[in-house]
Biopython code that builds the backbone (N, CA, C, O; Angstrom):
import numpy as np
from Bio.PDB.StructureBuilder import StructureBuilder

atoms = [
    (1, "MET", "N", (15.294, -5.126, 1.210)),
    (1, "MET", "CA", (13.847, -5.076, 1.315)),
    (1, "MET", "C", (13.400, -6.227, 2.216)),
    (1, "MET", "O", (13.805, -7.373, 2.019)),
    (2, "SER", "N", (12.573, -5.917, 3.188)),
    (2, "SER", "CA", (12.104, -6.958, 4.107)),
    (2, "SER", "C", (10.963, -7.737, 3.462)),
    (2, "SER", "O", (10.449, -7.364, 2.407)),
    (3, "ASP", "N", (10.583, -8.818, 4.116)),
    (3, "ASP", "CA", (9.466, -9.618, 3.621)),
    (3, "ASP", "C", (8.146, -8.892, 3.805)),
    (3, "ASP", "O", (7.182, -9.151, 3.086)),
    (4, "ARG", "N", (8.104, -7.991, 4.761)),
    (4, "ARG", "CA", (6.869, -7.252, 5.046)),
    (4, "ARG", "C", (6.913, -5.877, 4.393)),
    (4, "ARG", "O", (7.974, -5.266, 4.267)),
    (5, "LEU", "N", (5.750, -5.405, 3.983)),
    (5, "LEU", "CA", (5.629, -4.048, 3.468)),
    (5, "LEU", "C", (5.645, -3.096, 4.654)),
    (5, "LEU", "O", (4.870, -3.253, 5.598)),
    (6, "THR", "N", (6.525, -2.115, 4.601)),
    (6, "THR", "CA", (6.641, -1.153, 5.689)),
    (6, "THR", "C", (5.892, 0.132, 5.327)),
    (6, "THR", "O", (5.530, 0.358, 4.173)),
    (7, "LEU", "N", (5.673, 0.957, 6.336)),
    (7, "LEU", "CA", (5.055, 2.257, 6.101)),
    (7, "LEU", "C", (5.930, 3.118, 5.195)),
    (7, "LEU", "O", (5.420, 3.875, 4.369)),
    (8, "GLU", "N", (7.233, 3.004, 5.349)),
    (8, "GLU", "CA", (8.154, 3.766, 4.514)),
    (8, "GLU", "C", (8.021, 3.343, 3.059)),
    (8, "GLU", "O", (8.005, 4.187, 2.163)),
    (9, "GLU", "N", (7.925, 2.037, 2.822)),
    (9, "GLU", "CA", (7.779, 1.550, 1.451)),
    (9, "GLU", "C", (6.421, 1.949, 0.879)),
    (9, "GLU", "O", (6.326, 2.310, -0.294)),
    (10, "LEU", "N", (5.380, 1.888, 1.691)),
    (10, "LEU", "CA", (4.063, 2.310, 1.229)),
    (10, "LEU", "C", (4.085, 3.794, 0.858)),
    (10, "LEU", "O", (3.522, 4.181, -0.166)),
    (11, "ALA", "N", (4.718, 4.615, 1.666)),
    (11, "ALA", "CA", (4.824, 6.049, 1.362)),
    (11, "ALA", "C", (5.581, 6.257, 0.047)),
    (11, "ALA", "O", (5.202, 7.108, -0.758)),
    (12, "ALA", "N", (6.652, 5.482, -0.173)),
    (12, "ALA", "CA", (7.413, 5.588, -1.422)),
    (12, "ALA", "C", (6.569, 5.147, -2.610)),
    (12, "ALA", "O", (6.647, 5.746, -3.682)),
    (13, "LEU", "N", (5.769, 4.112, -2.430)),
    (13, "LEU", "CA", (4.872, 3.655, -3.494)),
    (13, "LEU", "C", (3.813, 4.703, -3.801)),
    (13, "LEU", "O", (3.471, 4.927, -4.962)),
    (14, "MET", "N", (3.302, 5.339, -2.769)),
    (14, "MET", "CA", (2.309, 6.393, -2.975)),
    (14, "MET", "C", (2.932, 7.565, -3.735)),
    (14, "MET", "O", (2.257, 8.230, -4.520)),
    (15, "LYS", "N", (4.215, 7.812, -3.500)),
    (15, "LYS", "CA", (4.902, 8.900, -4.197)),
    (15, "LYS", "C", (4.982, 8.606, -5.697)),
    (15, "LYS", "O", (4.921, 9.528, -6.510)),
    (16, "THR", "N", (5.119, 7.324, -6.071)),
    (16, "THR", "CA", (5.134, 6.980, -7.498)),
    (16, "THR", "C", (3.788, 7.292, -8.147)),
    (16, "THR", "O", (3.700, 7.459, -9.363)),
    (17, "ALA", "N", (2.738, 7.369, -7.324)),
    (17, "ALA", "CA", (1.403, 7.725, -7.815)),
    (17, "ALA", "C", (1.159, 9.231, -7.695)),
    (17, "ALA", "O", (0.051, 9.701, -7.951)),
    (18, "GLY", "N", (2.183, 9.984, -7.309)),
    (18, "GLY", "CA", (2.071, 11.434, -7.232)),
    (18, "GLY", "C", (1.614, 11.977, -5.889)),
    (18, "GLY", "O", (1.290, 13.159, -5.779)),
    (19, "ILE", "N", (1.584, 11.127, -4.864)),
    (19, "ILE", "CA", (1.133, 11.549, -3.537)),
    (19, "ILE", "C", (2.310, 11.500, -2.570)),
    (19, "ILE", "O", (2.888, 10.437, -2.343)),
    (20, "THR", "N", (2.663, 12.640, -2.006)),
    (20, "THR", "CA", (3.741, 12.687, -1.027)),
    (20, "THR", "C", (3.127, 12.695, 0.361)),
    (20, "THR", "O", (2.365, 13.593, 0.720)),
    (21, "VAL", "N", (3.475, 11.677, 1.131)),
    (21, "VAL", "CA", (2.971, 11.560, 2.493)),
    (21, "VAL", "C", (4.102, 11.048, 3.376)),
    (21, "VAL", "O", (4.874, 10.180, 2.968)),
    (22, "ASP", "N", (4.192, 11.578, 4.561)),
    (22, "ASP", "CA", (5.206, 11.161, 5.522)),
    (22, "ASP", "C", (4.782, 9.831, 6.138)),
    (22, "ASP", "O", (3.632, 9.688, 6.552)),
    (23, "PRO", "N", (5.688, 8.854, 6.208)),
    (23, "PRO", "CA", (5.343, 7.572, 6.834)),
    (23, "PRO", "C", (4.813, 7.730, 8.259)),
    (23, "PRO", "O", (3.988, 6.933, 8.708)),
    (24, "ILE", "N", (5.284, 8.756, 8.968)),
    (24, "ILE", "CA", (4.798, 8.993, 10.334)),
    (24, "ILE", "C", (3.318, 9.343, 10.312)),
    (24, "ILE", "O", (2.566, 8.951, 11.204)),
    (25, "GLU", "N", (2.903, 10.087, 9.283)),
    (25, "GLU", "CA", (1.483, 10.418, 9.157)),
    (25, "GLU", "C", (0.659, 9.158, 8.862)),
    (25, "GLU", "O", (-0.442, 8.996, 9.387)),
    (26, "LEU", "N", (1.194, 8.275, 8.026)),
    (26, "LEU", "CA", (0.504, 7.005, 7.770)),
    (26, "LEU", "C", (0.377, 6.195, 9.056)),
    (26, "LEU", "O", (-0.658, 5.583, 9.318)),
    (27, "GLU", "N", (1.443, 6.201, 9.851)),
    (27, "GLU", "CA", (1.428, 5.447, 11.101)),
    (27, "GLU", "C", (0.431, 6.030, 12.097)),
    (27, "GLU", "O", (-0.252, 5.290, 12.805)),
    (28, "SER", "N", (0.350, 7.343, 12.149)),
    (28, "SER", "CA", (-0.537, 7.971, 13.133)),
    (28, "SER", "C", (-1.999, 7.958, 12.699)),
    (28, "SER", "O", (-2.892, 8.179, 13.517)),
    (29, "ARG", "N", (-2.246, 7.699, 11.414)),
    (29, "ARG", "CA", (-3.619, 7.690, 10.899)),
    (29, "ARG", "C", (-3.883, 6.441, 10.062)),
    (29, "ARG", "O", (-4.321, 6.572, 8.919)),
    (30, "PRO", "N", (-3.637, 5.236, 10.578)),
    (30, "PRO", "CA", (-3.765, 4.020, 9.765)),
    (30, "PRO", "C", (-5.198, 3.730, 9.317)),
    (30, "PRO", "O", (-5.408, 2.994, 8.353)),
    (31, "ASP", "N", (-6.179, 4.301, 10.005)),
    (31, "ASP", "CA", (-7.572, 4.049, 9.645)),
    (31, "ASP", "C", (-8.190, 5.177, 8.827)),
    (31, "ASP", "O", (-9.382, 5.147, 8.521)),
    (32, "SER", "N", (-7.374, 6.180, 8.470)),
    (32, "SER", "CA", (-7.849, 7.236, 7.575)),
    (32, "SER", "C", (-7.887, 6.666, 6.163)),
    (32, "SER", "O", (-7.056, 5.835, 5.798)),
    (33, "SER", "N", (-8.848, 7.113, 5.382)),
    (33, "SER", "CA", (-8.973, 6.574, 4.027)),
    (33, "SER", "C", (-7.842, 7.075, 3.139)),
    (33, "SER", "O", (-7.268, 8.139, 3.370)),
    (34, "PHE", "N", (-7.536, 6.278, 2.116)),
    (34, "PHE", "CA", (-6.551, 6.726, 1.135)),
    (34, "PHE", "C", (-6.989, 8.050, 0.518)),
    (34, "PHE", "O", (-6.150, 8.895, 0.202)),
    (35, "ASP", "N", (-8.300, 8.238, 0.344)),
    (35, "ASP", "CA", (-8.816, 9.502, -0.198)),
    (35, "ASP", "C", (-8.364, 10.695, 0.639)),
    (35, "ASP", "O", (-8.054, 11.758, 0.101)),
    (36, "GLU", "N", (-8.328, 10.513, 1.962)),
    (36, "GLU", "CA", (-7.914, 11.606, 2.843)),
    (36, "GLU", "C", (-6.447, 11.988, 2.630)),
    (36, "GLU", "O", (-6.043, 13.111, 2.931)),
    (37, "PHE", "N", (-5.665, 11.055, 2.116)),
    (37, "PHE", "CA", (-4.260, 11.333, 1.805)),
    (37, "PHE", "C", (-4.102, 11.817, 0.367)),
    (37, "PHE", "O", (-3.003, 12.184, -0.049)),
    (38, "GLY", "N", (-5.211, 11.820, -0.402)),
    (38, "GLY", "CA", (-5.177, 12.274, -1.792)),
    (38, "GLY", "C", (-4.987, 11.171, -2.811)),
    (38, "GLY", "O", (-4.793, 11.450, -3.994)),
    (39, "LEU", "N", (-5.039, 9.923, -2.374)),
    (39, "LEU", "CA", (-4.838, 8.787, -3.274)),
    (39, "LEU", "C", (-6.200, 8.207, -3.655)),
    (39, "LEU", "O", (-6.925, 7.696, -2.801)),
    (40, "ASP", "N", (-6.540, 8.290, -4.937)),
    (40, "ASP", "CA", (-7.816, 7.743, -5.386)),
    (40, "ASP", "C", (-7.650, 6.285, -5.812)),
    (40, "ASP", "O", (-6.558, 5.726, -5.712)),
    (41, "SER", "N", (-8.725, 5.677, -6.283)),
    (41, "SER", "CA", (-8.700, 4.252, -6.621)),
    (41, "SER", "C", (-7.737, 3.955, -7.764)),
    (41, "SER", "O", (-7.092, 2.907, -7.771)),
    (42, "LEU", "N", (-7.635, 4.852, -8.718)),
    (42, "LEU", "CA", (-6.695, 4.653, -9.816)),
    (42, "LEU", "C", (-5.254, 4.722, -9.311)),
    (42, "LEU", "O", (-4.401, 3.946, -9.742)),
    (43, "GLY", "N", (-4.991, 5.648, -8.404)),
    (43, "GLY", "CA", (-3.672, 5.740, -7.802)),
    (43, "GLY", "C", (-3.320, 4.490, -7.015)),
    (43, "GLY", "O", (-2.183, 4.020, -7.058)),
    (44, "LEU", "N", (-4.305, 3.950, -6.290)),
    (44, "LEU", "CA", (-4.059, 2.732, -5.518)),
    (44, "LEU", "C", (-3.788, 1.555, -6.446)),
    (44, "LEU", "O", (-2.964, 0.693, -6.139)),
    (45, "LEU", "N", (-4.476, 1.520, -7.576)),
    (45, "LEU", "CA", (-4.213, 0.476, -8.561)),
    (45, "LEU", "C", (-2.770, 0.573, -9.048)),
    (45, "LEU", "O", (-2.111, -0.448, -9.248)),
    (46, "GLY", "N", (-2.275, 1.797, -9.240)),
    (46, "GLY", "CA", (-0.879, 1.986, -9.619)),
    (46, "GLY", "C", (0.076, 1.534, -8.538)),
    (46, "GLY", "O", (1.119, 0.950, -8.832)),
    (47, "VAL", "N", (-0.272, 1.800, -7.277)),
    (47, "VAL", "CA", (0.538, 1.351, -6.144)),
    (47, "VAL", "C", (0.622, -0.170, -6.134)),
    (47, "VAL", "O", (1.699, -0.738, -5.955)),
    (48, "VAL", "N", (-0.509, -0.819, -6.326)),
    (48, "VAL", "CA", (-0.546, -2.288, -6.347)),
    (48, "VAL", "C", (0.331, -2.820, -7.479)),
    (48, "VAL", "O", (1.121, -3.742, -7.274)),
    (49, "GLY", "N", (0.195, -2.244, -8.664)),
    (49, "GLY", "CA", (0.997, -2.690, -9.803)),
    (49, "GLY", "C", (2.483, -2.510, -9.563)),
    (49, "GLY", "O", (3.274, -3.404, -9.864)),
    (50, "GLU", "N", (2.872, -1.365, -9.024)),
    (50, "GLU", "CA", (4.285, -1.108, -8.737)),
    (50, "GLU", "C", (4.814, -2.079, -7.679)),
    (50, "GLU", "O", (5.934, -2.578, -7.793)),
    (51, "LEU", "N", (4.010, -2.340, -6.659)),
    (51, "LEU", "CA", (4.425, -3.277, -5.615)),
    (51, "LEU", "C", (4.581, -4.683, -6.186)),
    (51, "LEU", "O", (5.525, -5.393, -5.840)),
    (52, "GLU", "N", (3.668, -5.082, -7.050)),
    (52, "GLU", "CA", (3.787, -6.404, -7.684)),
    (52, "GLU", "C", (5.069, -6.483, -8.515)),
    (52, "GLU", "O", (5.754, -7.506, -8.506)),
    (53, "ASN", "N", (5.392, -5.413, -9.226)),
    (53, "ASN", "CA", (6.631, -5.396, -10.011)),
    (53, "ASN", "C", (7.861, -5.485, -9.115)),
    (53, "ASN", "O", (8.797, -6.228, -9.410)),
    (54, "ARG", "N", (7.858, -4.735, -8.030)),
    (54, "ARG", "CA", (9.013, -4.734, -7.119)),
    (54, "ARG", "C", (9.189, -6.074, -6.429)),
    (54, "ARG", "O", (10.313, -6.541, -6.245)),
    (55, "ARG", "N", (8.088, -6.688, -6.050)),
    (55, "ARG", "CA", (8.156, -7.947, -5.297)),
    (55, "ARG", "C", (8.170, -9.175, -6.203)),
    (55, "ARG", "O", (8.491, -10.274, -5.750)),
    (56, "GLY", "N", (7.829, -9.000, -7.469)),
    (56, "GLY", "CA", (7.856, -10.114, -8.404)),
    (56, "GLY", "C", (6.776, -11.146, -8.159)),
    (56, "GLY", "O", (6.956, -12.324, -8.467)),
    (57, "ARG", "N", (5.659, -10.712, -7.607)),
    (57, "ARG", "CA", (4.553, -11.636, -7.359)),
    (57, "ARG", "C", (3.243, -10.872, -7.314)),
    (57, "ARG", "O", (3.200, -9.686, -6.988)),
    (58, "ALA", "N", (2.187, -11.576, -7.647)),
    (58, "ALA", "CA", (0.858, -10.971, -7.647)),
    (58, "ALA", "C", (0.346, -10.824, -6.219)),
    (58, "ALA", "O", (0.638, -11.640, -5.345)),
    (59, "LEU", "N", (-0.417, -9.775, -6.010)),
    (59, "LEU", "CA", (-1.089, -9.554, -4.731)),
    (59, "LEU", "C", (-2.520, -10.054, -4.848)),
    (59, "LEU", "O", (-2.998, -10.304, -5.954)),
    (60, "PRO", "N", (-3.208, -10.201, -3.728)),
    (60, "PRO", "CA", (-4.613, -10.603, -3.789)),
    (60, "PRO", "C", (-5.397, -9.646, -4.685)),
    (60, "PRO", "O", (-5.116, -8.448, -4.724)),
    (61, "THR", "N", (-6.370, -10.180, -5.395)),
    (61, "THR", "CA", (-7.119, -9.380, -6.357)),
    (61, "THR", "C", (-7.872, -8.230, -5.708)),
    (61, "THR", "O", (-8.218, -7.261, -6.384)),
    (62, "ASP", "N", (-8.130, -8.322, -4.419)),
    (62, "ASP", "CA", (-8.868, -7.243, -3.755)),
    (62, "ASP", "C", (-7.957, -6.193, -3.111)),
    (62, "ASP", "O", (-8.446, -5.322, -2.391)),
    (63, "ALA", "N", (-6.652, -6.255, -3.353)),
    (63, "ALA", "CA", (-5.722, -5.294, -2.757)),
    (63, "ALA", "C", (-6.032, -3.869, -3.200)),
    (63, "ALA", "O", (-5.858, -2.928, -2.427)),
    (64, "ASP", "N", (-6.486, -3.706, -4.436)),
    (64, "ASP", "CA", (-6.774, -2.357, -4.925)),
    (64, "ASP", "C", (-8.107, -1.819, -4.423)),
    (64, "ASP", "O", (-8.496, -0.703, -4.765)),
    (65, "ARG", "N", (-8.809, -2.610, -3.612)),
    (65, "ARG", "CA", (-10.070, -2.146, -3.030)),
    (65, "ARG", "C", (-9.943, -1.807, -1.545)),
    (65, "ARG", "O", (-10.936, -1.483, -0.893)),
    (66, "CYS", "N", (-8.731, -1.882, -1.017)),
    (66, "CYS", "CA", (-8.516, -1.496, 0.376)),
    (66, "CYS", "C", (-8.826, -0.012, 0.524)),
    (66, "CYS", "O", (-8.542, 0.787, -0.369)),
    (67, "ARG", "N", (-9.401, 0.337, 1.640)),
    (67, "ARG", "CA", (-9.815, 1.724, 1.862)),
    (67, "ARG", "C", (-8.813, 2.530, 2.684)),
    (67, "ARG", "O", (-8.782, 3.757, 2.591)),
    (68, "THR", "N", (-7.991, 1.850, 3.492)),
    (68, "THR", "CA", (-7.078, 2.556, 4.389)),
    (68, "THR", "C", (-5.669, 1.971, 4.299)),
    (68, "THR", "O", (-5.499, 0.821, 3.895)),
    (69, "PRO", "N", (-4.665, 2.755, 4.672)),
    (69, "PRO", "CA", (-3.307, 2.219, 4.712)),
    (69, "PRO", "C", (-3.186, 1.003, 5.643)),
    (69, "PRO", "O", (-2.497, 0.037, 5.316)),
    (70, "GLY", "N", (-3.852, 1.054, 6.797)),
    (70, "GLY", "CA", (-3.793, -0.073, 7.724)),
    (70, "GLY", "C", (-4.363, -1.338, 7.119)),
    (70, "GLY", "O", (-3.779, -2.414, 7.251)),
    (71, "GLU", "N", (-5.496, -1.215, 6.459)),
    (71, "GLU", "CA", (-6.133, -2.363, 5.799)),
    (71, "GLU", "C", (-5.226, -2.905, 4.693)),
    (71, "GLU", "O", (-5.083, -4.118, 4.540)),
    (72, "PHE", "N", (-4.620, -2.006, 3.929)),
    (72, "PHE", "CA", (-3.731, -2.404, 2.844)),
    (72, "PHE", "C", (-2.509, -3.143, 3.383)),
    (72, "PHE", "O", (-2.145, -4.201, 2.870)),
    (73, "LEU", "N", (-1.874, -2.587, 4.416)),
    (73, "LEU", "CA", (-0.708, -3.246, 5.003)),
    (73, "LEU", "C", (-1.054, -4.622, 5.546)),
    (73, "LEU", "O", (-0.303, -5.576, 5.345)),
    (74, "ASP", "N", (-2.187, -4.733, 6.232)),
    (74, "ASP", "CA", (-2.600, -6.029, 6.779)),
    (74, "ASP", "C", (-2.781, -7.057, 5.664)),
    (74, "ASP", "O", (-2.276, -8.175, 5.758)),
    (75, "LEU", "N", (-3.499, -6.678, 4.612)),
    (75, "LEU", "CA", (-3.772, -7.605, 3.517)),
    (75, "LEU", "C", (-2.497, -7.999, 2.788)),
    (75, "LEU", "O", (-2.251, -9.181, 2.547)),
    (76, "VAL", "N", (-1.688, -7.005, 2.439)),
    (76, "VAL", "CA", (-0.458, -7.278, 1.696)),
    (76, "VAL", "C", (0.511, -8.105, 2.526)),
    (76, "VAL", "O", (1.084, -9.073, 2.025)),
    (77, "ASN", "N", (0.701, -7.738, 3.784)),
    (77, "ASN", "CA", (1.658, -8.480, 4.613)),
    (77, "ASN", "C", (1.185, -9.891, 4.891)),
    (77, "ASN", "O", (2.002, -10.810, 4.954)),
    (78, "HIS", "N", (-0.100, -10.084, 5.058)),
    (78, "HIS", "CA", (-0.619, -11.448, 5.229)),
    (78, "HIS", "C", (-0.334, -12.260, 3.964)),
    (78, "HIS", "O", (0.083, -13.416, 4.043)),
    (79, "SER", "N", (-0.559, -11.659, 2.816)),
    (79, "SER", "CA", (-0.300, -12.330, 1.541)),
    (79, "SER", "C", (1.178, -12.657, 1.374)),
    (79, "SER", "O", (1.531, -13.760, 0.957)),
    (80, "LEU", "N", (2.030, -11.707, 1.695)),
    (80, "LEU", "CA", (3.476, -11.928, 1.549)),
    (80, "LEU", "C", (3.977, -13.003, 2.500)),
    (80, "LEU", "O", (4.864, -13.778, 2.142)),
    (81, "MET", "N", (3.427, -13.064, 3.698)),
    (81, "MET", "CA", (3.896, -14.029, 4.694)),
    (81, "MET", "C", (3.358, -15.437, 4.436)),
    (81, "MET", "O", (4.036, -16.425, 4.718)),
    (82, "THR", "N", (2.144, -15.525, 3.900)),
    (82, "THR", "CA", (1.547, -16.856, 3.683)),
    (82, "THR", "C", (1.714, -17.354, 2.271)),
    (82, "THR", "O", (1.495, -18.530, 1.982)),
    (83, "GLY", "N", (2.107, -16.447, 1.389)),
    (83, "GLY", "CA", (2.231, -16.837, -0.010)),
    (83, "GLY", "C", (0.892, -16.945, -0.720)),
    (83, "GLY", "O", (0.811, -17.453, -1.838)),
    (84, "ALA", "N", (-0.174, -16.457, -0.054)),
    (84, "ALA", "CA", (-1.513, -16.550, -0.641)),
    (84, "ALA", "C", (-1.769, -15.427, -1.618)),
    (84, "ALA", "O", (-2.848, -15.353, -2.205)),
]
sb = StructureBuilder()
sb.init_structure("model")
sb.init_model(0)
sb.init_chain("A")
sb.init_seg("    ")
for serial, (resi, resn, name, xyz) in enumerate(atoms, 1):
    if name == "N":
        sb.init_residue(resn, " ", resi, " ")
    sb.init_atom(name, np.array(xyz, "f"), 0.0, 1.0, " ", f" {name:<3s}", serial, name[0])
structure = sb.get_structure()
């Protein structure tokens, strides 16, 4: 597992919330809302929790309020790289 969250890992996390999406689709539509992929706020909260469990560290408290995959990746990767 790399230090950065990848599109592949995000797609796998979304699958744990019951949403199957191809990482290529996430890459081609980074500014589309999670809703457009079928992931609601409760599902995103589950994604955040699963990611925290996998990485063994808390994410920023506003991670579950990200609206798009691109926004989520930016926030999470900034947090992982800076330790914030």
